[in-house]
All heavy atoms as a GROMACS GRO file, in nm:
protein
  535
    1MET      N    1   0.086  -0.123  -0.003
    1MET     CA    2   0.001   0.000   0.004
    1MET      C    3   0.082   0.128   0.001
    1MET      O    4   0.036   0.235  -0.042
    1MET     CB    5  -0.093   0.002   0.122
    1MET     CG    6  -0.204  -0.099   0.112
    1MET     SD    7  -0.356  -0.047   0.200
    1MET     CE    8  -0.386   0.119   0.153
    2ALA      N    9   0.211   0.111   0.049
    2ALA     CA   10   0.296   0.242   0.063
    2ALA      C   11   0.314   0.303  -0.075
    2ALA      O   12   0.330   0.431  -0.079
    2ALA     CB   13   0.428   0.201   0.120
    3SER      N   14   0.307   0.236  -0.181
    3SER     CA   15   0.321   0.293  -0.308
    3SER      C   16   0.198   0.371  -0.369
    3SER      O   17   0.206   0.438  -0.470
    3SER     CB   18   0.370   0.190  -0.415
    3SER     OG   19   0.261   0.090  -0.430
    4LEU      N   20   0.086   0.357  -0.295
    4LEU     CA   21  -0.045   0.420  -0.338
    4LEU      C   22  -0.044   0.556  -0.296
    4LEU      O   23  -0.001   0.592  -0.177
    4LEU     CB   24  -0.157   0.341  -0.292
    4LEU     CG   25  -0.171   0.184  -0.322
    4LEU    CD1   26  -0.293   0.131  -0.267
    4LEU    CD2   27  -0.185   0.177  -0.481
    5LYS      N   28  -0.102   0.643  -0.378
    5LYS     CA   29  -0.104   0.789  -0.342
    5LYS      C   30  -0.184   0.815  -0.212
    5LYS      O   31  -0.160   0.907  -0.144
    5LYS     CB   32  -0.169   0.873  -0.463
    5LYS     CG   33  -0.078   0.894  -0.571
    5LYS     CD   34  -0.142   0.995  -0.672
    5LYS     CE   35  -0.236   0.940  -0.751
    5LYS     NZ   36  -0.292   1.027  -0.864
    6ASP      N   37  -0.300   0.737  -0.195
    6ASP     CA   38  -0.382   0.763  -0.083
    6ASP      C   39  -0.356   0.675   0.041
    6ASP      O   40  -0.441   0.660   0.128
    6ASP     CB   41  -0.528   0.750  -0.130
    6ASP     CG   42  -0.561   0.618  -0.181
    6ASP    OD1   43  -0.466   0.529  -0.199
    6ASP    OD2   44  -0.682   0.592  -0.203
    7ASP      N   45  -0.235   0.613   0.045
    7ASP     CA   46  -0.211   0.526   0.155
    7ASP      C   47  -0.221   0.596   0.294
    7ASP      O   48  -0.277   0.547   0.384
    7ASP     CB   49  -0.055   0.472   0.143
    7ASP     CG   50  -0.015   0.376   0.256
    7ASP    OD1   51  -0.093   0.278   0.291
    7ASP    OD2   52   0.080   0.418   0.328
    8PHE      N   53  -0.159   0.717   0.301
    8PHE     CA   54  -0.164   0.790   0.423
    8PHE      C   55  -0.310   0.813   0.470
    8PHE      O   56  -0.353   0.804   0.586
    8PHE     CB   57  -0.080   0.921   0.416
    8PHE     CG   58  -0.065   0.981   0.554
    8PHE    CD1   59   0.015   0.946   0.647
    8PHE    CD2   60  -0.154   1.095   0.580
    8PHE    CE1   61   0.024   1.001   0.774
    8PHE    CE2   62  -0.136   1.152   0.704
    8PHE     CZ   63  -0.048   1.108   0.803
    9GLU      N   64  -0.392   0.864   0.370
    9GLU     CA   65  -0.531   0.891   0.408
    9GLU      C   66  -0.604   0.768   0.452
    9GLU      O   67  -0.700   0.767   0.528
    9GLU     CB   68  -0.598   0.951   0.278
    9GLU     CG   69  -0.566   1.096   0.258
    9GLU     CD   70  -0.427   1.108   0.175
    9GLU    OE1   71  -0.390   1.002   0.104
    9GLU    OE2   72  -0.372   1.206   0.173
   10LYS      N   73  -0.567   0.641   0.403
   10LYS     CA   74  -0.632   0.526   0.432
   10LYS      C   75  -0.566   0.461   0.559
   10LYS      O   76  -0.592   0.346   0.587
   10LYS     CB   77  -0.636   0.428   0.320
   10LYS     CG   78  -0.718   0.473   0.208
   10LYS     CD   79  -0.721   0.367   0.087
   10LYS     CE   80  -0.821   0.416  -0.015
   10LYS     NZ   81  -0.832   0.316  -0.118
   11ASN      N   82  -0.472   0.532   0.629
   11ASN     CA   83  -0.396   0.474   0.741
   11ASN      C   84  -0.328   0.347   0.718
   11ASN      O   85  -0.318   0.265   0.805
   11ASN     CB   86  -0.496   0.468   0.856
   11ASN     CG   87  -0.535   0.603   0.916
   11ASN    OD1   88  -0.458   0.692   0.938
   11ASN    ND2   89  -0.672   0.613   0.922
   12SER      N   90  -0.290   0.322   0.588
   12SER     CA   91  -0.220   0.205   0.549
   12SER      C   92  -0.302   0.074   0.567
   12SER      O   93  -0.260  -0.029   0.588
   12SER     CB   94  -0.079   0.186   0.623
   12SER     OG   95   0.011   0.295   0.594
   13VAL      N   96  -0.435   0.098   0.565
   13VAL     CA   97  -0.522  -0.015   0.592
   13VAL      C   98  -0.588  -0.051   0.449
   13VAL      O   99  -0.653   0.022   0.382
   13VAL     CB  100  -0.640   0.015   0.679
   13VAL    CG1  101  -0.740  -0.101   0.697
   13VAL    CG2  102  -0.587   0.050   0.815
   14PRO      N  103  -0.568  -0.174   0.399
   14PRO     CA  104  -0.611  -0.213   0.268
   14PRO      C  105  -0.768  -0.234   0.277
   14PRO      O  106  -0.821  -0.277   0.372
   14PRO     CB  107  -0.543  -0.354   0.245
   14PRO     CG  108  -0.508  -0.408   0.375
   14PRO     CD  109  -0.483  -0.285   0.459
   15ALA      N  110  -0.834  -0.215   0.158
   15ALA     CA  111  -0.971  -0.230   0.152
   15ALA      C  112  -0.999  -0.387   0.132
   15ALA      O  113  -0.966  -0.438   0.020
   15ALA     CB  114  -1.032  -0.157   0.033
   16SER      N  115  -1.031  -0.464   0.240
   16SER     CA  116  -1.034  -0.601   0.232
   16SER      C  117  -1.134  -0.654   0.328
   16SER      O  118  -1.148  -0.597   0.438
   16SER     CB  119  -0.899  -0.663   0.258
   16SER     OG  120  -0.908  -0.806   0.278
   17THR      N  121  -1.218  -0.753   0.283
   17THR     CA  122  -1.314  -0.815   0.390
   17THR      C  123  -1.234  -0.885   0.496
   17THR      O  124  -1.301  -0.925   0.603
   17THR     CB  125  -1.407  -0.895   0.324
   17THR    OG1  126  -1.333  -1.009   0.242
   17THR    CG2  127  -1.499  -0.832   0.220
   18ASP      N  128  -1.103  -0.909   0.473
   18ASP     CA  129  -1.026  -0.979   0.585
   18ASP      C  130  -0.998  -0.893   0.692
   18ASP      O  131  -0.956  -0.924   0.799
   18ASP     CB  132  -0.890  -1.027   0.531
   18ASP     CG  133  -0.920  -1.150   0.425
   18ASP    OD1  134  -1.019  -1.224   0.435
   18ASP    OD2  135  -0.831  -1.166   0.328
   19VAL      N  136  -1.003  -0.756   0.673
   19VAL     CA  137  -0.976  -0.661   0.785
   19VAL      C  138  -1.102  -0.641   0.861
   19VAL      O  139  -1.213  -0.595   0.823
   19VAL     CB  140  -0.932  -0.524   0.720
   19VAL    CG1  141  -0.910  -0.417   0.841
   19VAL    CG2  142  -0.809  -0.534   0.639
   20LEU      N  143  -1.097  -0.694   0.996
   20LEU     CA  144  -1.224  -0.691   1.071
   20LEU      C  145  -1.227  -0.546   1.155
   20LEU      O  146  -1.323  -0.494   1.170
   20LEU     CB  147  -1.220  -0.796   1.179
   20LEU     CG  148  -1.213  -0.939   1.126
   20LEU    CD1  149  -1.217  -1.041   1.244
   20LEU    CD2  150  -1.335  -0.970   1.034
   21LEU      N  151  -1.108  -0.498   1.189
   21LEU     CA  152  -1.098  -0.375   1.269
   21LEU      C  153  -0.971  -0.307   1.227
   21LEU      O  154  -0.876  -0.363   1.187
   21LEU     CB  155  -1.094  -0.397   1.418
   21LEU     CG  156  -1.208  -0.470   1.474
   21LEU    CD1  157  -1.177  -0.528   1.610
   21LEU    CD2  158  -1.332  -0.381   1.491
   22ALA      N  159  -0.964  -0.174   1.241
   22ALA     CA  160  -0.846  -0.096   1.218
   22ALA      C  161  -0.847   0.032   1.307
   22ALA      O  162  -0.954   0.073   1.358
   22ALA     CB  163  -0.838  -0.055   1.067
   23THR      N  164  -0.730   0.080   1.331
   23THR     CA  165  -0.722   0.201   1.410
   23THR      C  166  -0.657   0.314   1.327
   23THR      O  167  -0.595   0.276   1.223
   23THR     CB  168  -0.629   0.186   1.532
   23THR    OG1  169  -0.497   0.157   1.492
   23THR    CG2  170  -0.682   0.069   1.620
   24PRO      N  171  -0.667   0.433   1.358
   24PRO     CA  172  -0.591   0.540   1.288
   24PRO      C  173  -0.436   0.521   1.324
   24PRO      O  174  -0.403   0.445   1.411
   24PRO     CB  175  -0.649   0.670   1.346
   24PRO     CG  176  -0.699   0.636   1.478
   24PRO     CD  177  -0.745   0.494   1.465
   25LEU      N  178  -0.364   0.586   1.238
   25LEU     CA  179  -0.209   0.587   1.273
   25LEU      C  180  -0.192   0.653   1.403
   25LEU      O  181  -0.260   0.759   1.435
   25LEU     CB  182  -0.131   0.658   1.164
   25LEU     CG  183  -0.142   0.593   1.036
   25LEU    CD1  184  -0.062   0.670   0.930
   25LEU    CD2  185  -0.075   0.453   1.039
   26VAL      N  186  -0.104   0.605   1.492
   26VAL     CA  187  -0.083   0.664   1.625
   26VAL      C  188   0.056   0.710   1.628
   26VAL      O  189   0.156   0.629   1.607
   26VAL     CB  190  -0.111   0.550   1.732
   26VAL    CG1  191  -0.089   0.613   1.871
   26VAL    CG2  192  -0.261   0.507   1.718
   27ASN      N  193   0.080   0.824   1.674
   27ASN     CA  194   0.219   0.879   1.681
   27ASN      C  195   0.290   0.825   1.799
   27ASN      O  196   0.236   0.772   1.895
   27ASN     CB  197   0.213   1.040   1.702
   27ASN     CG  198   0.172   1.109   1.574
   27ASN    OD1  199   0.195   1.060   1.460
   27ASN    ND2  200   0.098   1.217   1.588
   28SER      N  201   0.426   0.824   1.792
   28SER     CA  202   0.513   0.775   1.894
   28SER      C  203   0.477   0.849   2.028
   28SER      O  204   0.466   0.969   2.031
   28SER     CB  205   0.656   0.796   1.858
   28SER     OG  206   0.744   0.759   1.958
   29GLY      N  207   0.471   0.761   2.130
   29GLY     CA  208   0.443   0.822   2.262
   29GLY      C  209   0.294   0.838   2.294
   29GLY      O  210   0.256   0.878   2.392
   30LYS      N  211   0.213   0.811   2.189
   30LYS     CA  212   0.072   0.830   2.206
   30LYS      C  213   0.007   0.686   2.206
   30LYS      O  214   0.071   0.581   2.187
   30LYS     CB  215   0.000   0.910   2.091
   30LYS     CG  216   0.061   1.051   2.077
   30LYS     CD  217   0.015   1.127   2.193
   30LYS     CE  218   0.077   1.276   2.184
   30LYS     NZ  219   0.033   1.361   2.292
   31SER      N  220  -0.122   0.673   2.246
   31SER     CA  221  -0.190   0.548   2.249
   31SER      C  222  -0.334   0.572   2.190
   31SER      O  223  -0.379   0.680   2.173
   31SER     CB  224  -0.203   0.497   2.386
   31SER     OG  225  -0.282   0.584   2.470
   32TYR      N  226  -0.391   0.460   2.161
   32TYR     CA  227  -0.537   0.455   2.103
   32TYR      C  228  -0.591   0.340   2.169
   32TYR      O  229  -0.544   0.227   2.167
   32TYR     CB  230  -0.532   0.450   1.953
   32TYR     CG  231  -0.659   0.443   1.894
   32TYR    CD1  232  -0.732   0.579   1.866
   32TYR    CD2  233  -0.733   0.331   1.860
   32TYR    CE1  234  -0.856   0.577   1.807
   32TYR    CE2  235  -0.865   0.337   1.803
   32TYR     CZ  236  -0.920   0.457   1.786
   32TYR     OH  237  -1.050   0.461   1.729
   33ARG      N  238  -0.713   0.351   2.217
   33ARG     CA  239  -0.789   0.242   2.285
   33ARG      C  240  -0.889   0.194   2.192
   33ARG      O  241  -0.965   0.269   2.130
   33ARG     CB  242  -0.854   0.286   2.416
   33ARG     CG  243  -0.919   0.171   2.490
   33ARG     CD  244  -0.983   0.220   2.614
   33ARG     NE  245  -1.054   0.112   2.680
   33ARG     CZ  246  -1.057   0.101   2.813
   33ARG    NH1  247  -0.977   0.171   2.886
   33ARG    NH2  248  -1.122  -0.007   2.857
   34LEU      N  249  -0.889   0.065   2.158
   34LEU     CA  250  -0.987  -0.002   2.066
   34LEU      C  251  -1.070  -0.102   2.145
   34LEU      O  252  -1.012  -0.199   2.201
   34LEU     CB  253  -0.919  -0.064   1.950
   34LEU     CG  254  -0.988  -0.146   1.848
   34LEU    CD1  255  -1.086  -0.049   1.779
   34LEU    CD2  256  -0.910  -0.213   1.752
   35GLU      N  257  -1.196  -0.083   2.154
   35GLU     CA  258  -1.279  -0.186   2.214
   35GLU      C  259  -1.365  -0.245   2.114
   35GLU      O  260  -1.415  -0.177   2.016
   35GLU     CB  261  -1.372  -0.125   2.323
   35GLU     CG  262  -1.294  -0.066   2.440
   35GLU     CD  263  -1.381  -0.009   2.546
   35GLU    OE1  264  -1.496  -0.056   2.554
   35GLU    OE2  265  -1.329   0.072   2.621
   36PHE      N  266  -1.382  -0.378   2.119
   36PHE     CA  267  -1.456  -0.454   2.022
   36PHE      C  268  -1.516  -0.581   2.078
   36PHE      O  269  -1.467  -0.636   2.179
   36PHE     CB  270  -1.377  -0.486   1.886
   36PHE     CG  271  -1.259  -0.576   1.923
   36PHE    CD1  272  -1.269  -0.716   1.900
   36PHE    CD2  273  -1.142  -0.532   1.970
   36PHE    CE1  274  -1.167  -0.801   1.928
   36PHE    CE2  275  -1.031  -0.614   1.995
   36PHE     CZ  276  -1.039  -0.752   1.968
   37LYS      N  277  -1.616  -0.632   2.009
   37LYS     CA  278  -1.672  -0.762   2.048
   37LYS      C  279  -1.598  -0.872   1.978
   37LYS      O  280  -1.579  -0.867   1.861
   37LYS     CB  281  -1.821  -0.761   2.014
   37LYS     CG  282  -1.895  -0.893   2.048
   37LYS     CD  283  -2.032  -0.897   2.011
   37LYS     CE  284  -2.117  -1.019   2.042
   37LYS     NZ  285  -2.078  -1.136   1.961
   38ALA      N  286  -1.548  -0.973   2.054
   38ALA     CA  287  -1.476  -1.083   1.985
   38ALA      C  288  -1.567  -1.150   1.892
   38ALA      O  289  -1.684  -1.153   1.906
   38ALA     CB  290  -1.428  -1.178   2.093
   39PRO      N  291  -1.518  -1.211   1.778
   39PRO     CA  292  -1.585  -1.280   1.687
   39PRO      C  293  -1.673  -1.395   1.755
   39PRO      O  294  -1.635  -1.448   1.854
   39PRO     CB  295  -1.485  -1.340   1.594
   39PRO     CG  296  -1.363  -1.254   1.602
   39PRO     CD  297  -1.366  -1.209   1.744
   40ASP      N  298  -1.789  -1.418   1.704
   40ASP     CA  299  -1.876  -1.523   1.745
   40ASP      C  300  -1.820  -1.668   1.731
   40ASP      O  301  -1.858  -1.753   1.805
   40ASP     CB  302  -2.011  -1.518   1.693
   40ASP     CG  303  -2.092  -1.396   1.732
   40ASP    OD1  304  -2.084  -1.346   1.838
   40ASP    OD2  305  -2.173  -1.346   1.636
   41GLN      N  306  -1.732  -1.681   1.636
   41GLN     CA  307  -1.669  -1.812   1.615
   41GLN      C  308  -1.539  -1.822   1.676
   41GLN      O  309  -1.451  -1.732   1.658
   41GLN     CB  310  -1.662  -1.831   1.465
   41GLN     CG  311  -1.630  -1.977   1.414
   41GLN     CD  312  -1.633  -2.000   1.268
   41GLN    OE1  313  -1.638  -1.899   1.194
   41GLN    NE2  314  -1.658  -2.122   1.243
   42ALA      N  315  -1.513  -1.922   1.752
   42ALA     CA  316  -1.381  -1.953   1.813
   42ALA      C  317  -1.280  -1.971   1.702
   42ALA      O  318  -1.308  -2.022   1.590
   42ALA     CB  319  -1.393  -2.072   1.902
   43GLY      N  320  -1.165  -1.927   1.735
   43GLY     CA  321  -1.053  -1.952   1.634
   43GLY      C  322  -0.939  -1.854   1.659
   43GLY      O  323  -0.933  -1.778   1.759
   44ASP      N  324  -0.844  -1.862   1.577
   44ASP     CA  325  -0.720  -1.786   1.581
   44ASP      C  326  -0.736  -1.671   1.482
   44ASP      O  327  -0.748  -1.691   1.362
   44ASP     CB  328  -0.598  -1.867   1.557
   44ASP     CG  329  -0.572  -1.975   1.658
   44ASP    OD1  330  -0.628  -1.957   1.770
   44ASP    OD2  331  -0.500  -2.060   1.631
   45TYR      N  332  -0.712  -1.550   1.529
   45TYR     CA  333  -0.736  -1.425   1.436
   45TYR      C  334  -0.600  -1.345   1.442
   45TYR      O  335  -0.571  -1.288   1.542
   45TYR     CB  336  -0.849  -1.339   1.490
   45TYR     CG  337  -0.989  -1.408   1.472
   45TYR    CD1  338  -1.027  -1.501   1.572
   45TYR    CD2  339  -1.060  -1.395   1.362
   45TYR    CE1  340  -1.155  -1.566   1.559
   45TYR    CE2  341  -1.192  -1.458   1.344
   45TYR     CZ  342  -1.229  -1.545   1.450
   45TYR     OH  343  -1.351  -1.612   1.434
   46PRO      N  344  -0.533  -1.353   1.333
   46PRO     CA  345  -0.395  -1.281   1.333
   46PRO      C  346  -0.418  -1.136   1.320
   46PRO      O  347  -0.522  -1.089   1.266
   46PRO     CB  348  -0.335  -1.337   1.205
   46PRO     CG  349  -0.451  -1.380   1.124
   46PRO     CD  350  -0.555  -1.428   1.213
   47PHE      N  351  -0.327  -1.062   1.375
   47PHE     CA  352  -0.334  -0.914   1.367
   47PHE      C  353  -0.187  -0.865   1.329
   47PHE      O  354  -0.093  -0.922   1.373
   47PHE     CB  355  -0.398  -0.842   1.494
   47PHE     CG  356  -0.315  -0.856   1.612
   47PHE    CD1  357  -0.205  -0.772   1.648
   47PHE    CD2  358  -0.349  -0.962   1.707
   47PHE    CE1  359  -0.144  -0.785   1.757
   47PHE    CE2  360  -0.286  -0.970   1.826
   47PHE     CZ  361  -0.170  -0.894   1.854
   48ILE      N  362  -0.191  -0.754   1.259
   48ILE     CA  363  -0.061  -0.692   1.222
   48ILE      C  364  -0.082  -0.543   1.214
   48ILE      O  365  -0.182  -0.482   1.225
   48ILE     CB  366  -0.022  -0.735   1.077
   48ILE    CG1  367  -0.127  -0.683   0.975
   48ILE    CG2  368   0.004  -0.887   1.071
   48ILE    CD1  369  -0.054  -0.682   0.836
   49CYS      N  370   0.037  -0.470   1.225
   49CYS     CA  371   0.042  -0.330   1.194
   49CYS      C  372   0.075  -0.323   1.047
   49CYS      O  373   0.159  -0.378   0.991
   49CYS     CB  374   0.160  -0.264   1.271
   49CYS     SG  375   0.180  -0.090   1.227
   50SER      N  376  -0.032  -0.254   0.972
   50SER     CA  377  -0.015  -0.250   0.822
   50SER      C  378   0.066  -0.132   0.770
   50SER      O  379   0.085  -0.117   0.650
   50SER     CB  380  -0.148  -0.251   0.770
   50SER     OG  381  -0.223  -0.134   0.810
   51PHE      N  382   0.123  -0.054   0.870
   51PHE     CA  383   0.212   0.046   0.828
   51PHE      C  384   0.336  -0.015   0.758
   51PHE      O  385   0.386  -0.120   0.801
   51PHE     CB  386   0.260   0.135   0.945
   51PHE     CG  387   0.320   0.269   0.900
   51PHE    CD1  388   0.240   0.377   0.861
   51PHE    CD2  389   0.467   0.280   0.911
   51PHE    CE1  390   0.308   0.488   0.826
   51PHE    CE2  391   0.516   0.402   0.871
   51PHE     CZ  392   0.445   0.504   0.836
   52PRO      N  393   0.380   0.044   0.649
   52PRO     CA  394   0.485  -0.023   0.566
   52PRO      C  395   0.610  -0.072   0.662
   52PRO      O  396   0.660  -0.003   0.738
   52PRO     CB  397   0.536   0.092   0.470
   52PRO     CG  398   0.405   0.170   0.461
   52PRO     CD  399   0.342   0.170   0.591
   53ALA      N  400   0.636  -0.200   0.639
   53ALA     CA  401   0.743  -0.271   0.706
   53ALA      C  402   0.722  -0.302   0.846
   53ALA      O  403   0.803  -0.378   0.911
   53ALA     CB  404   0.879  -0.204   0.676
   54HIS      N  405   0.620  -0.245   0.917
   54HIS     CA  406   0.604  -0.274   1.058
   54HIS      C  407   0.552  -0.407   1.085
   54HIS      O  408   0.580  -0.456   1.198
   54HIS     CB  409   0.495  -0.172   1.114
   54HIS     CG  410   0.559  -0.031   1.135
   54HIS    ND1  411   0.505   0.049   1.223
   54HIS    CD2  412   0.667   0.024   1.090
   54HIS    CE1  413   0.577   0.159   1.228
   54HIS    NE2  414   0.677   0.147   1.140
   55TRP      N  415   0.480  -0.474   0.986
   55TRP     CA  416   0.426  -0.609   1.020
   55TRP      C  417   0.525  -0.709   1.063
   55TRP      O  418   0.494  -0.815   1.130
   55TRP     CB  419   0.343  -0.655   0.898
   55TRP     CG  420   0.429  -0.684   0.786
   55TRP    CD1  421   0.473  -0.608   0.675
   55TRP    CD2  422   0.494  -0.816   0.760
   55TRP    NE1  423   0.545  -0.664   0.598
   55TRP    CE2  424   0.568  -0.796   0.626
   55TRP    CE3  425   0.505  -0.940   0.816
   55TRP    CZ2  426   0.644  -0.894   0.574
   55TRP    CZ3  427   0.577  -1.038   0.763
   55TRP    CH2  428   0.651  -1.020   0.646
   56ARG      N  429   0.653  -0.693   1.020
   56ARG     CA  430   0.763  -0.784   1.054
   56ARG      C  431   0.770  -0.802   1.203
   56ARG      O  432   0.808  -0.919   1.256
   56ARG     CB  433   0.889  -0.751   0.996
   56ARG     CG  434   0.890  -0.772   0.836
   56ARG     CD  435   1.018  -0.742   0.780
   56ARG     NE  436   1.017  -0.773   0.631
   56ARG     CZ  437   1.020  -0.689   0.544
   56ARG    NH1  438   1.030  -0.556   0.571
   56ARG    NH2  439   1.020  -0.726   0.417
   57VAL      N  440   0.750  -0.693   1.286
   57VAL     CA  441   0.778  -0.720   1.431
   57VAL      C  442   0.647  -0.673   1.497
   57VAL      O  443   0.638  -0.701   1.622
   57VAL     CB  444   0.891  -0.615   1.476
   57VAL    CG1  445   1.025  -0.660   1.416
   57VAL    CG2  446   0.866  -0.470   1.437
   58MET      N  447   0.553  -0.608   1.442
   58MET     CA  448   0.429  -0.576   1.507
   58MET      C  449   0.305  -0.661   1.459
   58MET      O  450   0.241  -0.634   1.371
   58MET     CB  451   0.400  -0.431   1.484
   58MET     CG  452   0.510  -0.334   1.538
   58MET     SD  453   0.470  -0.165   1.498
   58MET     CE  454   0.344  -0.121   1.608
   59GLN      N  455   0.303  -0.786   1.528
   59GLN     CA  456   0.199  -0.879   1.479
   59GLN      C  457   0.181  -0.973   1.599
   59GLN      O  458   0.259  -0.980   1.693
   59GLN     CB  459   0.250  -0.958   1.366
   59GLN     CG  460   0.387  -1.033   1.392
   59GLN     CD  461   0.418  -1.112   1.274
   59GLN    OE1  462   0.352  -1.214   1.246
   59GLN    NE2  463   0.535  -1.088   1.209
   60GLY      N  464   0.064  -1.037   1.589
   60GLY     CA  465   0.024  -1.120   1.702
   60GLY      C  466  -0.090  -1.204   1.666
   60GLY      O  467  -0.134  -1.209   1.543
   61MET      N  468  -0.143  -1.281   1.759
   61MET     CA  469  -0.269  -1.370   1.730
   61MET      C  470  -0.368  -1.337   1.848
   61MET      O  471  -0.340  -1.348   1.967
   61MET     CB  472  -0.226  -1.510   1.740
   61MET     CG  473  -0.330  -1.609   1.698
   61MET     SD  474  -0.372  -1.601   1.516
   61MET     CE  475  -0.214  -1.658   1.444
   62LEU      N  476  -0.498  -1.308   1.813
   62LEU     CA  477  -0.609  -1.300   1.908
   62LEU      C  478  -0.665  -1.437   1.907
   62LEU      O  479  -0.707  -1.494   1.797
   62LEU     CB  480  -0.706  -1.196   1.855
   62LEU     CG  481  -0.840  -1.201   1.926
   62LEU    CD1  482  -0.821  -1.154   2.078
   62LEU    CD2  483  -0.939  -1.116   1.859
   63VAL      N  484  -0.661  -1.513   2.019
   63VAL     CA  485  -0.720  -1.648   2.027
   63VAL      C  486  -0.851  -1.632   2.096
   63VAL      O  487  -0.868  -1.589   2.210
   63VAL     CB  488  -0.618  -1.740   2.105
   63VAL    CG1  489  -0.673  -1.883   2.116
   63VAL    CG2  490  -0.482  -1.738   2.040
   64VAL      N  491  -0.953  -1.673   2.025
   64VAL     CA  492  -1.089  -1.674   2.080
   64VAL      C  493  -1.133  -1.821   2.116
   64VAL      O  494  -1.128  -1.901   2.025
   64VAL     CB  495  -1.190  -1.616   1.974
   64VAL    CG1  496  -1.330  -1.617   2.037
   64VAL    CG2  497  -1.151  -1.466   1.940
   65LYS      N  498  -1.169  -1.836   2.244
   65LYS     CA  499  -1.210  -1.966   2.290
   65LYS      C  500  -1.352  -1.945   2.360
   65LYS      O  501  -1.358  -1.859   2.438
   65LYS     CB  502  -1.107  -2.034   2.378
   65LYS     CG  503  -0.983  -2.062   2.318
   65LYS     CD  504  -0.890  -2.131   2.419
   65LYS     CE  505  -0.748  -2.162   2.342
   65LYS     NZ  506  -0.661  -2.228   2.432
   66TYR      N  507  -1.435  -2.042   2.351
   66TYR     CA  508  -1.562  -2.031   2.415
   66TYR      C  509  -1.583  -2.169   2.493
   66TYR      O  510  -1.557  -2.273   2.432
   66TYR     CB  511  -1.676  -2.006   2.322
   66TYR     CG  512  -1.670  -1.869   2.267
   66TYR    CD1  513  -1.638  -1.841   2.134
   66TYR    CD2  514  -1.718  -1.764   2.344
   66TYR    CE1  515  -1.636  -1.712   2.088
   66TYR    CE2  516  -1.711  -1.633   2.294
   66TYR     CZ  517  -1.678  -1.615   2.165
   66TYR     OH  518  -1.678  -1.489   2.113
   67ARG      N  519  -1.623  -2.159   2.614
   67ARG     CA  520  -1.646  -2.282   2.689
   67ARG      C  521  -1.788  -2.327   2.666
   67ARG      O  522  -1.879  -2.252   2.648
   67ARG     CB  523  -1.640  -2.247   2.840
   67ARG     CG  524  -1.495  -2.210   2.873
   67ARG     CD  525  -1.477  -2.197   3.022
   67ARG     NE  526  -1.356  -2.149   3.052
   67ARG     CZ  527  -1.308  -2.105   3.176
   67ARG    NH1  528  -1.395  -2.083   3.263
   67ARG    NH2  529  -1.190  -2.075   3.184
   68SER      N  530  -1.806  -2.458   2.656
   68SER     CA  531  -1.938  -2.513   2.618
   68SER      C  532  -2.014  -2.552   2.750
   68SER      O  533  -1.963  -2.557   2.863
   68SER     CB  534  -1.935  -2.629   2.529
   68SER     OG  535  -1.836  -2.724   2.569
   0.00000   0.00000   0.00000
């Protein structure tokens, strides 16, 4: 996305149905709180920072488990 003219305006978030949530770009030393309802289906949901080259170190897995 970094090569696209409107990357900054889109906060480096691609237009994809795979993107469930996104935050605006957050400056160094600042924070952003994101509250959401976990998916209804149990599973592993990967997350990344989509800012150019950040995904290599800024990534993780949201693990959703429900007890029966």
